[in-house]
Backbone as ProteinMPNN parsed JSONL, in Angstrom:
{"seq_chain_A": "XXXXXXXXXXXXXXXXXXXXXXXXXXXXXXXXXXXXXXXXXXXXXXXXXXXXXXXXXXXXXXXXXXXXXXXXXXXXXXXXXXXXXXXXXXXXXXXXXXXXXXXXXXXXXXXXXXXXXXXXXXXXXXXXXXXXXXXXXXXXXXXXXXXXXX", "coords_chain_A": {"N_chain_A": [[1.035, -39.375, 37.817], [-0.657, -37.13, 37.324], [1.012, -35.768, 35.605], [1.201, -37.559, 33.463], [-1.468, -37.576, 32.59], [-1.758, -34.92, 31.796], [0.106, -34.862, 29.712], [-1.066, -36.693, 27.962], [-3.546, -35.406, 27.358], [-2.518, -33.099, 26.225], [-1.23, -34.127, 23.948], [-3.432, -35.101, 22.519], [-4.762, -32.729, 22.027], [-2.873, -31.455, 20.353], [-2.89, -33.201, 18.142], [-5.533, -32.984, 17.309], [-5.603, -30.321, 16.539], [-3.995, -30.263, 14.327], [-5.444, -31.404, 12.375], [-6.71, -31.244, 9.147], [-9.024, -28.917, 8.067], [-9.935, -28.082, 5.64], [-9.235, -29.543, 2.605], [-6.217, -29.425, 0.674], [-6.396, -27.687, -2.334], [-6.117, -28.87, -5.748], [-5.159, -27.029, -7.598], [-3.806, -25.045, -6.118], [-3.018, -21.722, -5.311], [0.169, -20.381, -5.094], [1.739, -19.292, -2.063], [3.236, -16.836, -2.114], [2.352, -15.733, -4.515], [-0.286, -15.396, -3.859], [-0.032, -13.417, -1.956], [0.761, -11.295, -3.606], [-1.548, -11.029, -5.207], [-3.522, -10.375, -3.288], [-2.421, -8.012, -2.353], [-2.556, -6.339, -4.629], [-5.324, -6.351, -4.851], [-6.061, -4.99, -2.504], [-4.969, -2.43, -3.015], [-6.344, -1.685, -5.358], [-9.002, -1.744, -4.436], [-8.889, 0.307, -2.556], [-8.4, 2.471, -4.236], [-10.739, 2.392, -5.708], [-12.666, 2.99, -3.772], [-12.097, 5.628, -3.264], [-12.782, 7.082, -5.523], [-15.481, 6.527, -6.344], [-17.765, 7.111, -8.059], [-16.683, 7.738, -10.614], [-15.304, 5.388, -11.023], [-17.328, 3.485, -11.159], [-18.56, 4.339, -13.493], [-16.62, 3.731, -15.344], [-16.65, 0.999, -15.757], [-14.789, -0.851, -15.05], [-13.724, -3.894, -13.775], [-12.55, -5.124, -10.856], [-11.895, -7.763, -9.862], [-12.028, -9.295, -12.21], [-9.954, -8.154, -13.649], [-7.778, -8.88, -11.997], [-7.912, -11.688, -12.166], [-7.254, -12.061, -14.825], [-4.724, -10.826, -14.947], [-3.142, -12.431, -13.233], [-3.499, -14.878, -14.3], [-5.485, -16.712, -13.384], [-8.557, -18.263, -12.202], [-11.886, -17.59, -10.934], [-12.768, -19.699, -9.307], [-10.394, -21.013, -8.627], [-9.128, -18.991, -7.176], [-10.98, -18.621, -5.056], [-11.0, -21.193, -3.857], [-8.325, -21.409, -3.069], [-8.119, -19.234, -1.331], [-9.962, -20.005, 0.637], [-8.693, -22.333, 1.53], [-6.243, -21.318, 2.606], [-7.379, -19.699, 4.566], [-8.316, -21.625, 6.275], [-6.104, -22.336, 7.593], [-5.022, -20.722, 10.052], [-2.532, -19.507, 10.919], [-0.987, -19.444, 8.587], [-2.625, -17.879, 6.966], [-2.651, -15.506, 8.419], [0.038, -14.849, 8.19], [0.206, -14.375, 5.435], [-1.449, -12.088, 5.175], [-0.051, -10.332, 6.823], [2.251, -9.95, 5.321], [1.12, -8.695, 3.094], [0.171, -6.355, 4.3], [2.608, -5.265, 5.154], [3.843, -4.74, 2.691], [2.074, -2.829, 1.594], [2.389, -0.796, 3.483], [5.099, -0.195, 3.122], [5.045, 0.821, 0.505], [3.389, 3.024, 0.929], [4.972, 4.546, 2.692], [7.118, 5.1, 0.974], [5.846, 6.643, -1.021], [5.018, 8.797, 0.549], [7.511, 9.834, 1.29], [8.471, 10.632, -1.203], [6.607, 12.621, -1.774], [7.203, 14.436, 0.296], [9.831, 15.164, -0.431], [9.292, 16.416, -2.863], [7.668, 18.532, -1.997], [9.532, 19.865, -0.402], [11.394, 20.66, -2.365], [9.813, 22.39, -3.853], [9.284, 24.343, -1.933], [11.912, 25.3, -1.532], [12.444, 26.306, -4.099], [10.519, 28.34, -4.253], [11.401, 29.976, -2.164], [13.932, 30.702, -3.111], [13.16, 32.087, -5.402], [11.682, 34.211, -4.268], [13.742, 35.408, -2.845], [15.423, 36.207, -4.951], [13.775, 38.024, -6.249], [13.493, 39.936, -4.284], [16.162, 40.737, -4.061], [16.534, 41.828, -6.598], [14.779, 43.949, -6.507], [15.953, 45.478, -4.503], [18.36, 46.089, -5.737], [17.465, 47.555, -7.887], [16.546, 49.836, -6.621], [18.889, 51.09, -5.832], [20.009, 51.826, -8.221], [18.353, 53.691, -9.29], [18.302, 57.046, -9.944], [18.009, 59.766, -7.93], [16.371, 62.787, -8.221], [18.214, 65.798, -7.962], [17.785, 68.244, -5.551], [16.549, 71.451, -6.44], [17.903, 74.649, -5.989], [16.473, 77.654, -4.89]], "CA_chain_A": [[-0.278, -39.548, 37.268], [-1.104, -35.866, 36.769], [1.903, -35.473, 34.472], [0.788, -38.461, 32.378], [-2.762, -37.104, 32.103], [-1.504, -33.655, 31.092], [0.785, -35.217, 28.472], [-2.059, -37.328, 27.106], [-4.477, -34.373, 26.891], [-1.746, -32.217, 25.343], [-1.021, -34.781, 22.65], [-4.74, -35.132, 21.84], [-4.989, -31.366, 21.57], [-2.003, -31.222, 19.206], [-3.356, -34.014, 17.018], [-6.801, -32.433, 16.815], [-5.335, -29.021, 15.916], [-3.32, -30.437, 13.047], [-6.375, -31.976, 11.413], [-7.053, -30.284, 8.105], [-10.448, -28.656, 7.931], [-10.15, -27.994, 4.201], [-8.162, -30.213, 1.866], [-5.473, -28.562, -0.243], [-6.886, -27.844, -3.704], [-5.113, -29.276, -6.737], [-4.597, -25.848, -8.265], [-3.557, -24.063, -5.06], [-2.175, -20.576, -5.657], [1.321, -20.31, -4.194], [1.605, -18.29, -1.007], [3.776, -15.545, -2.559], [1.455, -15.207, -5.546], [-1.476, -14.974, -3.13], [0.331, -12.117, -1.364], [0.709, -10.312, -4.693], [-2.946, -10.84, -5.601], [-4.22, -9.65, -2.221], [-1.859, -6.658, -2.333], [-3.197, -5.604, -5.726], [-6.731, -6.208, -4.5], [-6.155, -3.924, -1.499], [-4.687, -1.153, -3.675], [-7.452, -1.382, -6.276], [-10.199, -1.431, -3.65], [-8.69, 1.641, -1.983], [-8.604, 3.421, -5.336], [-12.161, 2.349, -6.056], [-13.449, 3.666, -2.736], [-11.842, 7.07, -3.262], [-13.408, 7.695, -6.708], [-16.544, 5.556, -6.633], [-18.633, 7.417, -9.199], [-15.911, 7.582, -11.851], [-14.967, 3.971, -11.13], [-18.527, 2.79, -11.629], [-18.778, 4.739, -14.884], [-15.59, 3.145, -16.213], [-16.964, -0.4, -16.035], [-13.613, -1.656, -14.701], [-14.001, -4.92, -12.766], [-11.308, -5.423, -10.136], [-11.585, -9.19, -9.818], [-11.756, -9.766, -13.58], [-8.606, -7.683, -13.957], [-6.817, -9.705, -11.258], [-7.923, -13.038, -12.73], [-6.508, -12.022, -16.083], [-3.321, -10.476, -14.675], [-2.429, -13.541, -12.597], [-3.836, -16.096, -15.029], [-6.24, -17.603, -12.5], [-9.996, -18.076, -12.34], [-12.554, -17.299, -9.658], [-12.807, -20.919, -8.493], [-9.049, -21.233, -8.097], [-8.899, -17.979, -6.143], [-11.86, -18.918, -3.912], [-10.527, -22.412, -3.189], [-7.046, -21.114, -2.428], [-8.401, -18.34, -0.207], [-10.599, -20.834, 1.66], [-7.669, -23.228, 2.088], [-5.356, -20.542, 3.481], [-8.177, -19.25, 5.715], [-8.455, -22.758, 7.193], [-4.817, -22.412, 8.306], [-4.936, -19.356, 10.575], [-1.181, -18.941, 10.955], [-0.605, -19.172, 7.191], [-3.449, -16.761, 6.511], [-2.132, -14.321, 9.105], [1.327, -14.565, 7.579], [-0.067, -13.786, 4.121], [-1.965, -10.731, 5.358], [1.027, -9.493, 7.373], [3.105, -9.583, 4.188], [0.368, -7.711, 2.306], [0.19, -5.11, 5.072], [3.986, -4.759, 5.114], [4.055, -4.191, 1.347], [1.289, -1.598, 1.471], [3.037, 0.209, 4.333], [6.348, 0.188, 2.467], [4.683, 1.69, -0.622], [2.871, 4.273, 1.491], [6.124, 5.303, 3.187], [7.864, 5.564, -0.194], [5.089, 7.727, -1.638], [5.079, 9.953, 1.449], [8.855, 10.397, 1.18], [8.529, 11.331, -2.496], [5.811, 13.836, -1.598], [7.967, 15.363, 1.134], [10.937, 15.71, -1.235], [8.716, 17.334, -3.84], [7.263, 19.732, -1.266], [10.76, 20.577, -0.019], [11.984, 21.311, -3.536], [8.94, 23.519, -4.199], [9.561, 25.386, -0.935], [13.225, 25.881, -1.824], [12.328, 27.097, -5.327], [9.779, 29.558, -3.909], [12.277, 30.806, -1.346], [14.956, 31.235, -4.01], [12.496, 33.067, -6.26], [11.384, 35.414, -3.492], [15.024, 36.055, -2.553], [15.927, 36.87, -6.155], [12.901, 39.182, -6.483], [13.864, 40.921, -3.275], [17.48, 41.253, -4.437], [16.348, 42.662, -7.79], [14.131, 45.18, -6.067], [16.956, 46.276, -3.788], [19.329, 46.553, -6.723], [16.77, 48.568, -8.674], [16.455, 51.056, -5.823], [20.184, 51.766, -5.798], [20.327, 52.319, -9.559], [17.477, 54.805, -9.62], [18.884, 58.317, -9.498], [17.022, 60.677, -7.393], [16.668, 64.153, -8.705], [18.815, 66.679, -6.974], [16.883, 69.373, -5.254], [16.91, 72.707, -7.072], [17.901, 75.729, -5.012], [15.827, 78.854, -5.43]], "C_chain_A": [[-0.787, -38.263, 36.608], [-0.278, -35.51, 35.538], [1.508, -36.304, 33.257], [-0.529, -38.013, 31.762], [-2.585, -35.806, 31.297], [-0.841, -33.93, 29.751], [-0.194, -35.836, 27.481], [-3.019, -36.295, 26.52], [-3.773, -33.407, 25.932], [-1.533, -32.835, 23.968], [-2.323, -34.878, 21.863], [-5.038, -33.749, 21.257], [-4.14, -31.054, 20.333], [-2.481, -31.973, 17.977], [-4.637, -33.427, 16.447], [-6.588, -31.091, 16.129], [-4.682, -29.168, 14.546], [-4.227, -31.04, 11.992], [-6.774, -30.895, 10.412], [-8.556, -30.163, 7.997], [-10.819, -28.657, 6.456], [-8.955, -28.664, 3.521], [-7.503, -29.223, 0.9], [-5.983, -28.775, -1.666], [-5.754, -28.211, -4.656], [-4.417, -28.079, -7.366], [-4.37, -24.701, -7.271], [-2.63, -22.953, -5.577], [-1.056, -20.512, -4.628], [1.171, -19.134, -3.236], [2.089, -16.912, -1.471], [2.9, -14.912, -3.632], [0.168, -14.704, -4.894], [-1.229, -13.618, -2.467], [0.23, -11.025, -2.428], [-0.73, -10.001, -5.09], [-3.684, -10.005, -4.559], [-3.702, -8.224, -2.074], [-2.517, -5.808, -3.409], [-4.668, -5.359, -5.436], [-6.925, -5.071, -3.492], [-5.959, -2.548, -2.138], [-5.859, -0.755, -4.573], [-8.734, -1.047, -5.522], [-10.083, -0.063, -2.986], [-8.91, 2.716, -3.044], [-10.084, 3.52, -5.683], [-12.988, 3.125, -5.04], [-13.23, 5.175, -2.737], [-12.478, 7.787, -4.448], [-14.55, 6.809, -7.205], [-17.332, 5.873, -7.896], [-17.898, 7.245, -10.524], [-15.578, 6.112, -12.086], [-16.151, 3.194, -11.69], [-18.801, 3.103, -13.097], [-17.803, 4.058, -15.839], [-15.904, 1.698, -16.595], [-15.809, -1.342, -15.725], [-13.97, -2.615, -13.569], [-12.681, -5.369, -12.136], [-10.955, -6.906, -10.224], [-11.301, -9.745, -11.205], [-10.345, -9.365, -14.002], [-7.558, -8.569, -13.282], [-6.758, -11.131, -11.801], [-7.089, -13.076, -14.013], [-5.022, -11.76, -15.838], [-2.535, -11.677, -14.144], [-2.747, -14.898, -13.222], [-4.462, -17.148, -14.111], [-7.724, -17.421, -12.815], [-10.611, -17.915, -10.953], [-12.579, -18.52, -8.738], [-11.446, -21.178, -7.848], [-8.757, -20.243, -6.972], [-9.708, -18.303, -4.891], [-11.37, -20.132, -3.131], [-9.216, -22.156, -2.449], [-7.254, -20.231, -1.205], [-9.018, -19.115, 0.946], [-9.57, -21.751, 2.331], [-6.752, -22.462, 3.044], [-6.101, -20.035, 4.714], [-8.364, -20.37, 6.731], [-7.168, -22.995, 7.982], [-4.514, -21.022, 8.858], [-3.539, -18.738, 10.581], [-0.675, -18.607, 9.553], [-1.333, -17.93, 6.683], [-2.957, -15.452, 7.128], [-0.807, -13.898, 8.489], [1.15, -13.887, 6.215], [-0.503, -12.33, 4.287], [-0.937, -9.796, 5.997], [1.973, -9.05, 6.263], [2.425, -8.536, 3.308], [0.424, -6.353, 3.005], [1.572, -4.452, 5.044], [4.286, -4.1, 3.766], [3.321, -2.876, 1.14], [1.938, -0.483, 2.284], [4.323, 0.715, 3.689], [6.067, 1.134, 1.299], [4.18, 3.041, -0.129], [4.023, 5.148, 1.973], [6.943, 5.879, 2.036], [7.16, 6.746, -0.843], [5.1, 8.981, -0.766], [6.445, 10.626, 1.376], [9.016, 11.172, -0.128], [7.77, 12.649, -2.4], [6.538, 14.874, -0.774], [9.117, 15.988, 0.357], [10.423, 16.725, -2.24], [8.306, 18.638, -3.153], [8.477, 20.554, -0.838], [11.361, 21.308, -1.208], [11.133, 22.498, -3.984], [9.172, 24.67, -3.221], [10.886, 26.081, -1.214], [13.163, 26.765, -3.067], [11.581, 28.398, -5.051], [10.626, 30.516, -3.09], [13.341, 31.464, -2.212], [14.363, 32.324, -4.899], [12.206, 34.349, -5.487], [12.658, 36.153, -3.111], [15.549, 36.808, -3.767], [15.07, 38.093, -6.497], [13.281, 40.299, -5.522], [15.206, 41.557, -3.628], [17.361, 42.171, -5.643], [15.703, 43.985, -7.415], [15.121, 46.09, -5.351], [17.971, 46.868, -4.752], [18.715, 47.673, -7.568], [16.687, 49.881, -7.928], [17.781, 51.804, -5.819], [20.541, 52.356, -7.147], [19.482, 53.538, -9.939], [18.089, 56.079, -9.048], [17.754, 59.206, -9.031], [17.376, 62.081, -7.883], [17.274, 64.984, -7.569], [17.913, 67.87, -6.758], [17.422, 70.656, -5.921], [16.828, 73.807, -6.025], [17.249, 76.975, -5.625], [16.703, 80.062, -5.554]], "O_chain_A": [[-1.285, -38.291, 35.482], [-0.812, -35.01, 34.548], [1.487, -35.792, 32.138], [-0.691, -38.063, 30.543], [-3.199, -35.632, 30.244], [-1.187, -33.299, 28.752], [-0.148, -35.532, 26.29], [-3.279, -36.306, 25.317], [-4.362, -32.956, 24.95], [-1.641, -32.154, 22.948], [-2.305, -34.745, 20.639], [-5.51, -33.629, 20.127], [-4.633, -30.457, 19.376], [-2.474, -31.422, 16.876], [-4.807, -33.378, 15.229], [-7.337, -30.755, 15.211], [-4.808, -28.283, 13.7], [-3.828, -31.175, 10.835], [-7.129, -29.778, 10.79], [-9.272, -31.154, 7.856], [-11.871, -29.163, 6.067], [-7.803, -28.37, 3.841], [-8.149, -28.312, 0.382], [-6.003, -29.904, -2.156], [-4.588, -27.904, -4.406], [-3.217, -28.122, -7.634], [-4.697, -23.547, -7.546], [-1.6, -23.22, -6.195], [-1.309, -20.581, -3.425], [0.554, -18.119, -3.562], [1.404, -15.916, -1.235], [2.725, -13.694, -3.657], [-0.401, -13.702, -5.328], [-2.122, -12.771, -2.427], [-0.323, -9.955, -2.174], [-1.086, -8.839, -5.287], [-4.382, -9.049, -4.897], [-4.459, -7.325, -1.71], [-2.979, -4.698, -3.142], [-5.198, -4.289, -5.737], [-7.859, -4.28, -3.623], [-6.698, -1.61, -1.838], [-6.307, 0.391, -4.542], [-9.475, -0.154, -5.933], [-11.079, 0.651, -2.867], [-9.531, 3.745, -2.778], [-10.607, 4.608, -5.921], [-13.915, 3.843, -5.415], [-14.084, 5.924, -2.262], [-12.693, 8.997, -4.379], [-14.563, 6.396, -8.365], [-17.547, 4.987, -8.723], [-18.445, 6.663, -11.461], [-15.572, 5.649, -13.227], [-15.999, 2.355, -12.578], [-19.225, 2.23, -13.854], [-18.125, 3.834, -17.006], [-15.468, 1.227, -17.645], [-15.851, -2.513, -16.102], [-14.464, -2.191, -12.524], [-11.814, -5.924, -12.811], [-9.844, -7.261, -10.616], [-10.416, -10.587, -11.36], [-9.632, -10.144, -14.633], [-6.574, -8.963, -13.906], [-5.679, -11.718, -11.889], [-6.321, -14.01, -14.243], [-4.165, -12.399, -16.449], [-1.399, -11.912, -14.555], [-2.311, -15.937, -12.727], [-4.033, -18.301, -14.066], [-8.102, -16.544, -13.591], [-9.939, -18.083, -9.935], [-12.427, -18.385, -7.524], [-11.363, -21.519, -6.668], [-8.205, -20.616, -5.937], [-9.175, -18.262, -3.783], [-11.327, -20.113, -1.901], [-9.025, -22.636, -1.331], [-6.637, -20.452, -0.163], [-8.648, -18.912, 2.102], [-9.581, -21.92, 3.55], [-6.513, -22.909, 4.165], [-5.517, -19.951, 5.795], [-8.549, -20.103, 7.919], [-7.157, -23.774, 8.935], [-3.828, -20.232, 8.209], [-3.389, -17.556, 10.274], [-0.007, -17.591, 9.361], [-0.738, -17.052, 6.058], [-2.86, -14.428, 6.451], [-0.564, -12.707, 8.292], [1.865, -12.939, 5.888], [0.02, -11.443, 3.612], [-0.953, -8.593, 5.736], [2.444, -7.913, 6.26], [3.071, -7.602, 2.832], [0.694, -5.331, 2.374], [1.686, -3.232, 4.925], [4.905, -3.037, 3.708], [3.871, -1.926, 0.583], [2.024, 0.653, 1.818], [4.603, 1.913, 3.71], [6.767, 2.132, 1.122], [4.507, 4.079, -0.703], [4.053, 6.348, 1.7], [7.409, 7.016, 2.112], [7.801, 7.742, -1.179], [5.183, 10.097, -1.28], [6.532, 11.854, 1.397], [9.626, 12.242, -0.152], [8.239, 13.676, -2.891], [6.503, 16.061, -1.096], [9.361, 17.19, 0.462], [11.039, 17.77, -2.449], [8.568, 19.723, -3.671], [8.457, 21.784, -0.901], [11.792, 22.454, -1.077], [11.671, 23.505, -4.446], [9.248, 25.83, -3.626], [10.976, 27.306, -1.143], [13.754, 27.844, -3.094], [11.967, 29.45, -5.56], [10.576, 31.729, -3.296], [13.618, 32.654, -2.061], [14.989, 33.36, -5.123], [12.452, 35.447, -5.986], [12.668, 37.383, -3.057], [16.062, 37.919, -3.636], [15.595, 39.094, -6.985], [13.375, 41.464, -5.91], [15.371, 42.771, -3.511], [18.033, 43.201, -5.697], [16.058, 45.028, -7.962], [15.134, 47.304, -5.557], [18.39, 48.015, -4.597], [19.401, 48.634, -7.917], [16.752, 50.943, -8.547], [17.792, 53.034, -5.805], [21.316, 53.311, -7.206], [19.864, 54.318, -10.811], [18.357, 56.183, -7.851], [16.713, 59.351, -9.671], [18.541, 62.472, -7.937], [16.893, 64.876, -6.403], [17.351, 68.423, -7.703], [18.631, 70.886, -5.944], [15.856, 73.911, -5.278], [17.487, 77.282, -6.793], [16.244, 81.115, -5.998]]}, "name": "protein", "num_of_chains": 1, "seq": "XXXXXXXXXXXXXXXXXXXXXXXXXXXXXXXXXXXXXXXXXXXXXXXXXXXXXXXXXXXXXXXXXXXXXXXXXXXXXXXXXXXXXXXXXXXXXXXXXXXXXXXXXXXXXXXXXXXXXXXXXXXXXXXXXXXXXXXXXXXXXXXXXXXXXX"}
C-alpha cells in the first residue's frame, strides 16, 4: 500500500514537472547560438563596465550590435531567453557553457600575458648581461698609466 502510494505521488510529481510553463516560440534561437549571444553579451558588458565614460560617449549600443550580428530582433531574443529560463536545466546548461567559454578565453589571455612577461624579463636580463659584459671588457682594454719614478 505504501509502495503504491509513493509510486502514485512520484508519477504525479513527474507529470507536473514536465508541464511546460512557457510554450516554445516559433522563432526560437538555437541553444548553441544562444550560448554565443550570451557569451558576447558577457564580454561586452564587462568591457562596458571597465570604461563606462568612454563607452557612453561612443554611443555604442550592446544589444543593437548583438541583434545585428546574429540577425535577430529584441522580441526573438526575449522570447527565447524566457523559454530557456522556463527550463531550468537547459538554462543552467547554457550558462555553464558561457562560463566555460569565458574561462577558457581568460586562461588563454593570461597565458599569453605570462609568455609576454617572460620574454620581456629574458630580454631585460640579456640586455643587462651584455651591458655588464661590455663594461667588464672595457675595463680590461683601458691602459692604466705606468707610474713615473722620480
